[in-house]
N, C-alpha and C positions, 0 to 999 in steps of 0.2 A: 456244902456238898458239891463235889466236882461232877459236872454233867458228862454223860457218855457222849462222845462226839463221833458223828459220821461225816466224812468228807466225800463228796461226789465230784468227780472230774467229768464235766460235760453237762449241759443244762437243757438238752432238747428232750426227746421222748423218753428214753431209758433213764436218763439222769433225774429228771423231775419226778418220774414215777417212783424211782428208788427213794428219793428224799421224802416224798409224800407218804409212802407206805411205812417208812421208818418212823416218821412223826406220828402217824396214826397209832402205832403200837407203843412208841415211847414218847409221849407228848412232853415229857420233861427232859428228853435228850436234846442234843444240839445237832442240827443238820446244816452244813455249809456246802453250797454248790458253787464251784468255780467254772465259769463259762468265758472263753476267750472272745467270743463274738459279741454283737450288740443285742441279740435277742435270745430268748429262751422259749421252749415249749410252743413251737409253731408247726403248722401242717405243711411240711415240705412237699407232700404228695399233691398239694393244691397249686404249686407254683405254675404249672402250665396254664391253669385257668386264670391265674392272676395276670400272666403275660398276655393272654388272649382277651383280657378285659371282661371276662365273665365275672371275675371278682375284681372290683374297682379299687379297693383300698387294701394294702398289704396288712394293715392292722387287723383286718378280719381273719387273717390266717393265724393270728397269735391267740392261743387259748389261755395263756397265763403270763402275767408280767411279774417282774421281781417284787413290785410293791404289793400286789395281791398275794403272791407266794408268802411274803413276810407277814402280812396282816391277817390272812385267813388260814394259813397252814403253818406259820411259825418257822419257815425255812429262810435261812440267810443266803440269799442269792447275790453273787458278786460277778456282774458282767465285766467284760474287758479285763479279766484276770486269767492268766495262762499258767497252768502248772507245768513247770520246766523239769522237775525231777521228783522222784519218790525215794526216800530213804527208808527202806523196809526194816532196817535194823533199829533205827531210832523211832520208826513209825511217824515220819514227818513228810510233808510235801513242801517243795520250794515253789513259791508262787510269785509271778511278776504282775504288778498292776500296770497294764499297758497304757493307761492314761497318764500316770505319774512316773512311769519307768522306774519303779521302786520294787525291791525284792523283800519278801517276808517268808518265814517258815511257820508252818502250822502243824500241830500234832494231831493224830487221829487215833481213835480206838478201832474203828472199822472204816474201810475205804471201798468205794464202788467206782470201777472204771467204766465210764460211759462216753468214751471219746469218739464214738461213731466211725464213719468211713470217709475216705477221701476219693474224689472222682479221679479216675485214671486219666492222666494227661501224657500221652506218649512223647518220648524225646525225638521229635522229628524236626527237620530243618524248617525254620520259620514259626515254630509253635508259640513263640513269645510275641508275635505280632499282635497289635490291638485288634479287638473285635472277634477274637477267638475265645469263646466262652465255655464254661462247664456249668451245670445246674445241679446244685446240691443243697445250698443254704439259701436262706431268705435274702441275704445280700446278693447272691448270684441272680436270683429272680428279679430283684430291684434293678440291678445293673442292665440286664437284658432288656427289660421293659423300658427303661430310660433311654437306651440306645435306639430302640424302635420308635419311641415317642419323639425323640429329637430329630429323627429322620423326617417326621411330620407327614407320614404317608396315609392317605385315605383312599379307599377303593370306591369308585363311582361307576355303577353299571346301568343307571337309569337311561332308557331310551337308546341304548347301544348294545349290539350283540357282543361287543368286546368292552371289557372294563377299562376305564381310564384311571390314572393314579395322579392325585394332586397332593400338594403339601398343605399345611394349615392356612396358607395365604391364598389358596386357590390356584397356585401355579402348577403347571404340568411338571411331573417328575417321574423319572423311570421307576419301575418296580424294583424294590429291594430284593436282592438275591441271597437266599439263605441256604447253606449246606449243613446238613446234619450227618455227622460221622457216627454211625452206629444205629442198628435197627431194633434195639431192645425196647422195653416198655417206655422209658423216658423219650427215646427218639420218636417212637410212634405217637405218643401223646403230644409232643411238641410239633409234629406235622400239622395236626389240627389247629393247635394254638397259633402257629405262624401263618397258616393259610387264612385263618380268620382275620389276621391283621393285614392281609393283602399281599403277603410276601410270596415270591416265587421260591419253591422249596424243592431241593434235591436231597435224597437220602443215599448215603454210601454205606453198603453193608459188605463186610469181608467174606461172609459165608454165602451159602446158596439160598438162604431164606431170612426173613425178618423174625423177630421174637425168639431168637436163640434156638433152644432145644424143642420147641413146640412142633407137633406133627404137621406135615404139609397139608393134611386135610383141613387144618385151621389156618395156617399161614397163607395158603393159596387164596383164600377168601379175603384175608386182610390185605394182601398185595393187590388184588383186584380193586378193592375199595380205595387204596391209596392212588392208584392210577386214575380212577374215575373222579377223584377230587383234585386232579391236576398236579399230583406229586410225581416227580421224576425219581425212579428207583433204579439204582445201580448195584446189582448183586455181584458176588464173586469179584469184588473190586477192592484193591488195597490203596490206602492213602500213603503217599511217600513224602509229603511235605507241604509247605505253604509258601506262597510268594506274595509280595506287595510292595508298596512304597509309602513314604511319609509314615512309616511304622504301622500301617494298617493293612490287614490282609486283603488281597484282591483276587487270588486264585488258589484253588486246592489242587495239588499235584497228585495224580493217581497213576497206577500202572496202566491205565487205559486212556490217559490224556488229562488235559487241564479243564477245570470247571471254575467259572467266574463266581465270586462270592463277595458279598458285603458283610455278611455275618456268618460265622462258623460256630456250630455247637458240637462239642466233643461229648458224645454220649455212649461210651464203650464200656461202661460199668464203673464199679468202685472197689477199692481195696480197704481192708480194715485199718484204722488209724491206730497203730500199735507200737510206734517208735518209742513212746514214753514207757510203755510196758516192758518192751525189750530191754531198754536201758536199765530198768529196775530188776532185771532177771525174772520177770513174770513170764511163765512158760507160754509159748505160742503153739497153736495147733494147726488145724486144716486151713489152707489158704492164707496162713500168717495171722489168723484171728487168735484172740486170747483163748487159751485152753481152759475149759471149765468143766466141773462135774455136774451131776444132775441138780445140785443145790446152787449152781452158779459160782462155786468157790474156785479160786485159782490155786496155784501151788503154794500160796501164802494163805494160811487159814483165816486171816482177818481182811483179806482183799477179795472182792467179788468183781465180776465183769458182766455186763449186760448190753444188749442192743447190737448195733452194726459193727462193733469192735470184737464181738464174741462169737464163738462157734455154738452150734446146737446139735441135738440128736434128731435125725430124721426118723419119723415114726414108722415109715415103711421098711427101711433097711436096718434101722437100729444103729447106723453109723453116724459119726460126726460129719457135719456139713457146715458150709458158710452160705446162708441165704439171708441177706440183709433186707428186712421188711419192717415197716412201721408198726404193724400189729405185733410182731415178735418183740420188737424193742420195748413196747409198752408192757407186755406181759413179763418179759425177763426183768425189766427194771423193777416192777412191782415185787416180784419174788426175791430179787437181790436185796431190796430194801427191807423186806420182811425178815429175811434170814440174817441180815446185818443187825436187826433188832432182837435177834435171839430165837426166831422161829427155825423150823427145819423142813421147809416146803420144797417140793421138787418141781422143776420145770420139765414137763413130760415130753416136750419135743415139738417139731414142726413138720408140716406136710408141704410147705412151700406154696400154700394157697395164695393166689394172686388174681386180681381183676383189673382190667384196664378198659378205657373207653377210647376208641379210635374212630373219629368222626361219629357216625351213628351206629357203629358196631360196639357191642359188648363182647369182650374176649376174656376168658378165664381159664385157669388151670389149677390142679391140685395133685400132689403126689408125684410119681415118676413120669417122665416123658419116655417115648420109645428109645431115644438116644441114651438117656440115663439108665434105663433098665438094661440095655445092651452093655453099657459100661460096667454095670454091677454083675454081669454074667448071669442074669436071670433069663430063663426060657419063657418068652412072652409072645403074645400076639396082639394085634390092634384091630378094634372094631369101630366102624364109623357108621352112624345113622343120620338121617335127616328127619327132623320132627317139626312140631309147631309149638309156639308159645301159648296159644289159646286154641279152643275148639274151632274146627273148620267152619262151623255154623255161626260163629261169633265174629263180627267184623273186627278188623284191625290186628288180627293175629299175624305173627311174623315167623319165618323159617328159623330153625335152630339146628346147628350141626353139633353132634355130640360124638366124641371119640373116647373110647375106653382102652386102657392098657391093662391087660389081664395076664396072670401067670398061667402058663399051660399046665395041664394036669390037675392043679388044685382049684383053679377058678378064682384065686385070690385077686381082688381088685388092687392094682398097683398105682393107678393114676387115672385122671380124667381131664379132658379139655373140651371147651365149648366156645362157639361163636354164634352170634345172632344179634338182631336189633333190639330185642327185649327178652326178659325172662331168664337171662343167663346167670346173673349175679346170685340170686337166691338158690338156684339149682346147684351151683358148684359148691355152695356151703353145705348142702345136704351130702354131697359126695365126700367132702372133707371129713364130715362126721363119720361116714362109712369107713374111711381109711383109719380114723382113730379107733374105731371098733374092730378093725382088722376083718372086715366083712368080705365075703366072696360075692361074685356076681349072682349066685343063687340067692344069697341073702338080700342083695339089692333088689332083685326082681320081686321079692315078697314084701317090700316096704309098703306100708299103708299110707300112700301120699294123698293129699287133698285134691279134690276135683270140683271145679265149677267152670262152665264155658268161658267166663271172662278171664280166667286165670290159667287154665291148663286144659290139656286133652284128657280123655278118660284113661287112656294109656299114656302116661307122661313120658316125654323123651328119655328121662332117666330109666324108666322101666323098659322101654322099647330097646334101648342100648344094652341093658342087662340081659334081656331075653335073646338078643342077637348074639351076644358074647357067649352065652351058655352053649349055643350050638357048636362052638369051636373049641371048647375047653379041653376035650379029650383027643382032639385031632393031633 
């Protein structure tokens, strides 16, 4: 009997989720995963903590190896295999073994595109100089950490108001200078990572704030924290190029002058990796991501797409969006694999829920930001309150700032953002659930939330913000 074959292109979050769910439903089916890199199924979101030495061994970031995938899940994983073409008429893929430099063709019954995203690397003068990095893959993280390790810098502050910097031989060495281009999530997390390694850090952000579209009630607090941790922040500043010698970067050229740099990290976002899909006439949608329906099918009925290469529906607007997040990749991958195995499951959509740690701050968001609500033409207002993570009577509580974006007239909750030193992560998840349920701020104010002094205030900041927003719904 001929086995039904699923081919998956890409072996990280979405790809391995798709192959795994397919094999759960069709254990007698064949699942082949082609991954052009050296690793599969790793936690890319943990890379800043690997570079900072909070995580010592990069193997701890890998949740699944090809050997385990084969032995425990029956998945045929082939690393260092790159799919170069898709023949949708013959239902075949052209694959190159990068180790042997040989080419093979493989037929498929179903195909899942899980090609991920590519970091944006602007075409600027000097961009190809050494020591200009992006951070997207495990290899990227290994290379950055290796570069810092080989610099051999250790920070010594004992007995001196000013820190000294020495190499591994105890010799004095000047502090390494790092420039991060981009003030988004990755850029902010890498600030902490590089400062922990003793680097002098400058962030260049083209807009008037860090963290993209987040409200200034949140970003102002984050920016104050960056400055207090010794990070230099240059807003409303554009990078125009890079200069150096012996092929290594030495300066970042901006519209406001030159900045010395030994290491540059480009962190200005990512674009969907869809060149292969476009060549195969697979239709593209928003932001160049692969266009999919609610079942994650492309315009070819036997080809699905999932993860950072695919678009999704926003649960607040009902429109297609491109929001590449690891959580979304895993969920989409699972559903794509289930449907490739014959199911008919829907992917309900995303709210863009995200959490990040910036030094000792927790920062989170879900739903629409004010800028996004304005772009959608929604009549909205913003409410910001200051609360606490725990009861005032209980020691160790921390301030929390909560911002709601609410639709005028209806009171529908459109989005929420938070910042604080604790208690932020689980609260934003509550509000993400509220968005999924299409709740108004009246509904949020009536939530029966848990209370005990070590965990919350009797009026939780979520409820305080909702009651504050209610006052302005009809204005």
